[in-house]
Backbone bond lengths (Angstrom), bond angles and torsions (degrees), N, CA, C in turn:
res aa  C-N    CA-C-N  psi(-1)  N-CA   C-N-CA  omega(-1)  CA-C   N-CA-C  phi
1 M - - - 1.433 - - 1.464 109.71 -
2 K 1.340 116.74 135.51 1.413 120.47 -176.31 1.567 105.99 -125.90
3 V 1.329 115.63 134.42 1.433 122.38 178.09 1.525 109.63 -85.58
4 S 1.319 118.54 125.04 1.436 122.37 -178.34 1.530 110.76 -74.60
5 T 1.322 114.16 171.28 1.539 118.61 176.62 1.501 109.74 -60.54
6 R 1.314 115.84 -29.84 1.497 120.03 -179.32 1.532 108.61 -61.83
7 G 1.323 118.50 -46.03 1.481 124.45 177.04 1.536 111.14 -66.28
8 E 1.298 117.68 -44.81 1.449 121.84 179.41 1.468 116.95 -63.12
9 Y 1.353 114.19 -48.70 1.424 122.78 178.18 1.560 113.61 -66.54
10 G 1.344 112.92 -39.47 1.436 118.59 179.33 1.539 110.19 -64.86
11 M 1.333 116.31 -43.79 1.421 123.14 -179.35 1.550 109.81 -64.02
12 R 1.296 116.23 -41.14 1.468 119.17 -180.00 1.528 108.38 -66.36
13 A 1.299 120.18 -39.45 1.517 124.50 175.97 1.562 108.70 -58.62
14 M 1.396 118.66 -47.88 1.355 122.52 -175.48 1.592 111.05 -67.06
15 V 1.325 114.79 -31.85 1.469 116.31 178.39 1.556 107.76 -69.73
16 E 1.339 115.96 -39.52 1.416 120.64 177.97 1.608 110.41 -62.25
17 L 1.270 116.04 -42.75 1.437 118.53 177.27 1.540 110.11 -63.59
18 S 1.342 117.25 -34.97 1.407 121.10 175.20 1.488 112.96 -63.30
19 R 1.285 117.94 -40.68 1.514 123.07 175.58 1.527 110.07 -60.22
20 Q 1.325 117.99 -33.70 1.453 123.33 -175.34 1.572 110.13 -94.33
21 Y 1.247 118.35 1.26 1.504 119.81 -175.56 1.486 113.62 -56.62
22 G 1.341 114.49 133.17 1.456 119.20 -179.56 1.527 116.18 89.35
23 Q 1.348 115.15 -6.64 1.469 120.11 -177.96 1.544 114.45 -101.64
24 G 1.374 112.24 6.80 1.467 118.45 179.13 1.554 110.46 94.10
25 P 1.348 115.80 179.97 1.481 119.17 -175.54 1.519 112.59 -65.41
26 V 1.315 113.76 144.27 1.445 122.18 179.84 1.509 108.77 -112.57
27 S 1.286 119.72 136.34 1.485 121.90 -178.82 1.509 109.38 -68.68
28 L 1.337 113.67 152.84 1.488 119.29 -179.58 1.588 107.13 -62.45
29 T 1.329 115.69 -37.36 1.516 118.10 -178.51 1.545 109.64 -63.68
30 A 1.347 116.11 -41.42 1.478 116.92 -179.25 1.525 112.02 -67.52
31 I 1.334 115.25 -40.45 1.442 120.26 176.53 1.555 111.76 -59.25
32 A 1.302 114.95 -48.38 1.428 121.80 -179.32 1.564 109.29 -61.18
33 Q 1.296 117.10 -46.60 1.494 121.34 -179.83 1.490 111.83 -60.35
34 N 1.373 116.52 -49.26 1.503 120.06 -174.08 1.455 110.15 -74.39
35 A 1.334 121.02 -27.81 1.490 124.43 -178.02 1.471 109.99 -91.49
36 T 1.406 118.59 -7.20 1.450 120.97 -175.15 1.542 113.66 56.60
37 V 1.320 110.65 51.86 1.469 120.57 -179.41 1.573 107.73 -125.44
38 P 1.340 118.18 132.78 1.490 115.95 178.07 1.478 111.29 -59.25
39 T 1.301 119.05 136.02 1.459 124.14 -175.22 1.552 109.43 -58.03
40 A 1.341 115.10 -46.73 1.466 119.87 -176.45 1.526 110.83 -58.07
41 Y 1.369 116.65 -37.42 1.462 120.50 179.67 1.550 108.62 -71.98
42 L 1.346 114.93 -43.51 1.412 116.14 -177.88 1.538 112.52 -60.95
43 E 1.337 117.35 -35.21 1.452 120.62 174.11 1.551 113.27 -51.90
44 Q 1.349 114.40 -38.58 1.380 119.68 -179.29 1.550 114.53 -74.58
45 L 1.361 116.36 -25.03 1.469 121.85 -177.77 1.440 112.49 -87.93
46 I 1.323 118.67 -31.97 1.473 122.62 -172.60 1.537 112.80 -66.38
47 G 1.377 115.51 -34.85 1.496 120.93 179.88 1.540 112.50 -58.65
48 P 1.327 120.38 -53.60 1.430 121.12 178.67 1.554 113.17 -63.35
49 L 1.329 117.88 -31.61 1.459 120.83 177.01 1.552 110.92 -70.86
50 R 1.299 116.30 -35.35 1.478 122.04 172.76 1.526 113.79 -66.62
51 R 1.334 113.80 -46.28 1.470 119.17 -179.99 1.543 112.13 -64.77
52 A 1.346 113.97 -29.72 1.502 118.74 177.76 1.544 111.92 -78.03
53 G 1.297 114.78 -8.40 1.548 118.39 179.99 1.458 113.20 82.99
54 L 1.312 119.55 16.96 1.451 120.06 176.88 1.535 112.47 -92.09
55 V 1.327 119.42 -19.89 1.414 125.89 -179.06 1.570 108.20 -132.23
56 T 1.271 117.30 143.13 1.509 121.48 170.86 1.518 106.88 -115.78
57 S 1.311 111.89 153.03 1.434 120.30 176.11 1.486 115.66 -119.30
58 T 1.309 116.76 151.42 1.445 124.54 178.18 1.478 108.96 -130.96
59 R 1.341 114.74 131.05 1.499 120.96 -177.65 1.512 109.75 -88.68
60 G 1.254 116.69 161.46 1.434 120.87 171.05 1.561 113.32 110.84
61 A 1.315 115.13 179.18 1.491 121.59 -176.07 1.503 112.56 -57.67
62 H 1.283 118.92 -33.50 1.499 122.01 -178.30 1.532 108.65 -110.76
63 G 1.310 117.55 26.14 1.468 124.22 -178.99 1.466 112.86 -81.72
64 G 1.266 113.69 -178.95 1.443 122.47 176.57 1.514 111.86 153.54
65 Y 1.364 117.04 -148.68 1.471 118.83 -174.20 1.541 106.03 -125.95
66 E 1.315 116.63 153.58 1.413 125.08 170.95 1.467 111.77 -152.51
67 L 1.321 116.77 161.14 1.471 121.16 178.47 1.484 109.50 -63.71
68 S 1.344 118.92 144.28 1.445 124.79 -179.18 1.556 110.76 -72.81
69 R 1.356 114.30 -22.29 1.499 118.63 -177.13 1.522 105.83 -154.15
70 A 1.320 117.28 174.55 1.426 123.76 -175.08 1.535 110.96 -60.76
71 P 1.314 119.53 142.38 1.462 123.17 178.89 1.500 113.72 -51.48
72 A 1.312 120.08 -33.88 1.470 122.35 178.20 1.573 112.19 -66.11
73 E 1.351 116.51 -18.16 1.473 120.66 -178.64 1.488 113.16 -96.12
74 I 1.346 118.03 -5.14 1.454 118.57 177.58 1.474 109.01 -110.68
75 M 1.295 112.26 121.44 1.542 121.10 -178.21 1.492 110.37 -85.07
76 V 1.306 116.91 142.06 1.420 122.87 176.27 1.583 111.02 -51.97
77 G 1.279 115.85 -38.95 1.489 121.60 -178.96 1.496 112.69 -60.00
78 Q 1.313 118.22 -35.05 1.438 125.17 176.69 1.483 108.42 -62.14
79 V 1.283 118.22 -54.38 1.427 124.48 176.23 1.477 113.95 -55.61
80 Y 1.313 115.05 -47.70 1.478 121.38 178.89 1.549 113.44 -56.76
81 R 1.333 114.20 -47.45 1.455 116.60 -176.31 1.512 110.62 -68.65
82 V 1.307 119.23 -31.58 1.469 118.89 179.33 1.499 109.02 -66.22
83 L 1.319 119.03 -38.93 1.427 125.77 -170.65 1.538 110.18 -87.89
84 E 1.357 119.54 -38.84 1.450 124.37 -171.51 1.494 115.33 -111.08
85 G 1.362 117.14 -19.01 1.453 120.23 -175.97 1.564 107.74 94.07
86 P 1.333 114.48 -167.79 1.447 120.06 -174.96 1.539 111.63 -67.47
87 V 1.284 116.37 150.27 1.506 120.22 176.80 1.518 110.80 -70.70
88 A 1.318 113.94 121.92 1.484 117.19 -175.84 1.469 110.77 -153.45
89 P 1.333 120.99 87.33 1.431 117.89 174.70 1.492 116.46 -66.19
90 M 1.309 116.66 -18.32 1.463 125.60 168.36 1.528 107.62 -142.38
91 E 1.264 119.87 145.14 1.460 123.31 -174.86 1.549 112.21 -59.61
92 C 1.310 115.99 -31.22 1.438 120.58 -178.35 1.533 114.99 -72.16
93 V 1.367 116.53 -10.70 1.430 120.38 -178.40 1.548 109.69 -124.51
94 S 1.302 118.09 23.81 1.443 122.70 177.89 1.505 112.02 -59.92
95 E 1.323 118.99 151.85 1.497 121.67 177.83 1.527 108.13 -67.44
96 V 1.325 117.19 -26.27 1.430 122.92 175.01 1.529 111.85 -101.71
97 E 1.284 117.02 135.82 1.470 121.40 179.63 1.525 111.76 -54.85
98 P 1.309 117.52 119.22 1.520 119.81 176.43 1.514 113.18 -60.09
99 E 1.344 116.36 148.42 1.448 120.34 176.86 1.504 112.70 -60.46
100 E 1.343 115.74 -40.45 1.436 123.49 -179.02 1.490 107.87 -116.66
101 Q 1.346 119.14 129.44 1.401 122.35 175.85 1.572 110.91 -84.90
102 C 1.258 114.31 141.80 1.467 118.61 177.32 1.576 106.49 -68.36
103 P 1.318 116.36 133.69 1.512 119.64 -179.76 1.535 110.98 -67.30
104 L 1.362 119.20 -17.97 1.454 118.92 179.71 1.498 112.59 -94.68
105 I 1.264 120.66 8.45 1.445 124.28 -170.25 1.569 113.35 -62.26
106 D 1.253 114.84 -40.31 1.509 119.55 -175.18 1.568 108.48 -67.09
107 G 1.278 120.06 -39.25 1.440 119.90 -175.97 1.508 113.25 -110.01
108 C 1.381 120.68 19.70 1.385 123.31 -173.95 1.557 112.30 -77.44
109 A 1.232 114.40 119.73 1.505 120.44 -178.26 1.501 111.19 -74.37
110 T 1.331 119.67 -25.10 1.507 122.65 -174.84 1.489 112.96 -90.07
111 R 1.338 117.42 -20.20 1.445 120.34 -175.21 1.545 115.44 -54.26
112 V 1.348 116.47 -33.73 1.408 120.98 178.24 1.501 114.36 -59.59
113 V 1.274 116.85 -39.16 1.458 119.10 179.79 1.595 109.41 -72.49
114 W 1.329 116.97 -36.24 1.520 118.01 -177.17 1.561 103.78 -71.66
115 L 1.260 122.64 -35.66 1.517 122.08 173.85 1.541 111.05 -60.72
116 K 1.302 116.39 -40.55 1.520 119.16 178.60 1.544 108.77 -67.34
117 V 1.312 117.69 -39.87 1.471 120.38 178.86 1.494 108.54 -64.01
118 R 1.290 120.97 -49.03 1.419 123.78 -178.46 1.551 110.91 -60.70
119 D 1.400 115.01 -47.85 1.390 116.06 178.67 1.586 116.36 -59.26
120 S 1.343 114.48 -36.21 1.511 119.05 176.57 1.482 110.60 -69.29
121 I 1.220 119.26 -35.54 1.461 121.12 179.03 1.548 107.10 -72.54
122 V 1.265 121.52 -46.12 1.479 120.45 176.62 1.525 110.29 -59.44
123 D 1.306 121.24 -40.39 1.374 123.63 -179.84 1.587 111.09 -62.84
124 A 1.326 119.10 -44.88 1.368 122.27 174.59 1.523 116.50 -62.52
125 L 1.307 115.12 -39.51 1.521 120.21 -179.24 1.518 109.52 -72.56
126 D 1.332 118.08 -41.61 1.397 122.44 -170.28 1.563 113.00 -87.98
127 S 1.321 116.06 -3.87 1.484 119.55 -178.65 1.565 109.04 -112.43
128 T 1.359 115.70 5.22 1.408 119.84 -179.39 1.553 108.97 -122.57
129 S 1.299 114.56 125.93 1.532 121.94 179.40 1.534 106.21 -96.72
130 L 1.370 108.80 165.34 1.505 114.99 169.91 1.517 111.53 -61.83
131 G 1.242 115.02 -35.19 1.493 119.39 174.86 1.483 114.50 -59.90
132 D 1.386 115.68 -40.85 1.522 119.93 174.46 1.515 110.41 -59.79
133 L 1.351 116.99 -39.77 1.433 121.37 -174.89 1.576 106.68 -66.93
134 L 1.293 117.88 -40.07 1.458 119.95 179.67 1.503 111.22 -65.34
135 A 1.384 114.38 -46.98 1.424 118.90 178.97 1.518 114.86 -58.49
136 Q 1.311 113.88 -36.47 1.491 118.05 -178.05 1.497 110.71 -78.15
137 S 1.377 118.44 -23.73 1.471 121.22 -177.99 1.499 110.66 -83.66
138 R 1.306 118.76 -28.71 1.495 122.71 -173.79 1.578 110.10 -61.36
139 P 1.333 120.27 -47.18 1.500 115.09 177.03 1.517 112.49 -58.10
140 Q 1.241 119.64 -37.96 1.468 122.71 179.89 1.555 109.90 -64.56
141 L 1.317 114.56 -41.13 1.432 119.11 -179.24 1.581 110.07 -66.48
142 A 1.329 117.14 -42.28 1.466 123.01 176.06 1.493 109.20 -59.32
143 T 1.280 120.23 -46.33 1.415 125.84 -179.85 1.564 110.43 -59.63
144 T 1.322 114.69 -47.48 1.437 121.36 177.39 1.502 111.61 -60.39
145 D 1.293 116.03 -46.72 1.502 121.57 178.85 1.497 111.16 -55.81
146 R 1.363 117.83 -46.88 1.491 125.16 -178.13 1.575 106.53 -63.90
147 S 1.319 115.61 -46.54 1.518 117.67 178.62 1.473 113.23 -58.47
148 S 1.368 117.59 -41.59 1.456 124.05 179.93 1.560 109.85 -65.38
149 A 1.388 116.41 -39.72 1.424 120.75 -179.69 1.569 111.26 -65.04
150 R 1.344 113.35 -39.19 1.520 116.47 -179.07 1.469 110.85 -70.04
151 A 1.330 116.79 -32.63 1.488 119.53 -177.65 1.479 111.30 -73.47
152 S 1.354 119.26 -21.71 1.469 122.28 -178.84 1.478 113.97 -75.08
């Protein structure tokens, strides 16, 4: 399973909104700049995230976007599914029933491993919140900041 740029950029934008949580709406330009995501691409991603109820928007001079709830309440799996669709390392083990069933499914010797892969991915995505990502990245940022200060 490979995550597309859509999933990668969207997740980066959501982490940036998590960093800004509680500080009011953030402009699309600021989100794009801080998350290192092209603004035009982010414009395409923010709509589905808003429609899914993960992000709210405010119009006007001081408008922008913000998370609809605390980062600890938004799971990475929710964001992933909005941007990438159901978890499916192979079509025959998708979280959503495929339109066409593989004719080999009943006797498939490899399907068991694909189910395990899917379940492991689902577990990782659904047990990690945006808040968890922030908490895990802060120690790295602090270490990087100290290293930069020593080098100066």
